[in-house]
Every structure is written in structure tokens, then in C-alpha cells.
N, C-alpha and C positions, 0 to 999 in steps of 0.2 A: 853813108857810112859815117860821116863826121858827126851826125846827130847822135849816133850810138856812143861815141867817144865823149860827148858832152853831157851825158846823163849823170845826174847826181848820185851819190852813193846809196841813198835810201831806194831809189828806183831800181838799182842794180840788185840790192838785197831782196827786194820783193819778188823780182823775177827769177831769182836763183833759189829755187825750192828744192830741198833735200827730203829724203824719206828716212824713216827711223823704224827699225824692227825691234820688237821687245817680246819677251815671254807673255803668254796670255794671263798668267797669274799677276805679273807686274802690271800689265795694261788694265786689268779690273781694278786694282788698287789705285793706280793714277786717276782713272776716270772716276772713282768714287771720291777721291781727295779733290778733284777739280770742280766740284759742284758749285763753288763760289766764283769760279772763273767763267768767262764767256764760252770757252770751249776747252777740250782736253789739249788742243794745240797751243792755245794761249798759256795755259797752266804750265806745260813743259817748257815753253820759251821763258816764262817768268823764272822758273827754277834755274834753268841754265844761265840766264842773265844774272840772277842774284848770286850764283856761284862765281861767275866771271868777275863781277863787281867786288865780291869778298876777296878774291885773289888778285885784285887790282890790274886785271887784264883789260877791262873796259871801265869807262867812267859812267856814272848814273845818267849823265846827259846823253849817252849813246844807246840807251834802251830803245827797243822797238817802239814801245808806247809807255804811257804812265799807267801804273796799277795802284792807284791810291787806295782803293777800297778792298783790294785783295787780302784775304787773311790766310796766312801760312803759319 
């Protein structure tokens, strides 16, 4: 049990997966817009992280990954 308490934050974030429901029309638009990303999931995460950075709720260094080549 102590091992679980010693896990770093990134490991806990990866294991804590959530699901998202959205209308079919919106999903089609998001999947079309995400063609430059590795996946639709990565695209959605990038959009959310960009908004949280803009609102100063997280720092750029707290991103899940670096998206240097993504075009939005």
C-alpha cells in the first residue's frame, strides 16, 4: 500500500481516465479538426490544456506532453 502513496503525480494522472460524451455533430467536427494531431483524444487534451493555460489555472510546464508541431 505504501507504494501506491509514493507514486508521482503523472502516474496517477495516466491511471485516472475519464470519459467524455458529446453530440455526434460536434464529434465529427472535432475529429475533422484533429487531423494534425496524433488522435482525437490528444487534440481534445491540447484544447483543454490551452484554455487552462490561458486562464492561468496551470503552467505550460504542467502540460501532459509537448505539442510543438500542432497547428490550431
